[in-house]
C-alpha positions, 0 to 999 in steps of 0.5 A, a space after each residue: 500500500 502507498 503512504 497516501 492510503 495509510 494516511 487516509 486510514 489513519 485519518 479515518 481512525 482518528 475521526 472515528 475515535 474522536 466521535 467515539 470519545 466525544 459520545 462517551 464524554 457526553 454520556 458521562 457528562 450528563 450522567 454525572 450532572 443527573 447524579 448531582 441533581 438526584 442527590 439534591 432532590 433526595 437530600 435537599 440543600 442547606 444554605 449556611 452562608 446566605 447572600 450578603 453574609 460574611 465568611 466565618 473565618 474571612 470576614 472581608 469575604 461577603 457572599 454575593 450568592 447563596 452558598 451551602 451544601 447538599 445534606 447528608 453528603 461528604 466532600 473532600 474536607 469531610 463536610 457536605 458537598 458545597 453548592 452555590 445556589 443561584 437566581 434561575 428557578 428554571 435551571 437545575 445543575 448547570 456546572 461545577 467548579 473544581 477547586 484546589 486550596 493551597 492553605 487547606 491542601 485539598 481539592 473540592 467540587 462546588 456545585 452550581 445549582 440554579 445559576 444564571 450566567 452572572 451567578 456562574 461568573 461570580 462563583 468562579 471569581 470567588 473561587 479564584 481568590 487568595 490561595 484558592 484556584 478553581 476551574 469551571 466545568 459546564 454542563 453541556 448545552 441542552 442537557 439541563 431542563 
């Protein structure tokens, strides 16, 4: 066979693998967010830091969005899975923020529940302050109800 044919076969395989990988990632993405929604439906949310309240250890940090946790769950730090509760009553889980904290030396997931785009950007800004860094993982378009 000529090099051109090998090249075409390799290109077709890469394309097929890319489609397969995208499908798996899409299915896993949706299943992940559906599982978070199930936890919220079954256990509820407690807002222990309402919008406008100060952080218990860092009084200069005033929460511009409701912050709490999913009841009866456990995160990396031993507390409940953290949640930012936004202002969009029609939304459900719209994404997560994965964080790394150099002071606590841990990583966590913060759920973005009922968040508008403004709520999301506010939460990302809060999670990228001081010794903490976070990245946003959005739920794929058309996946939430």
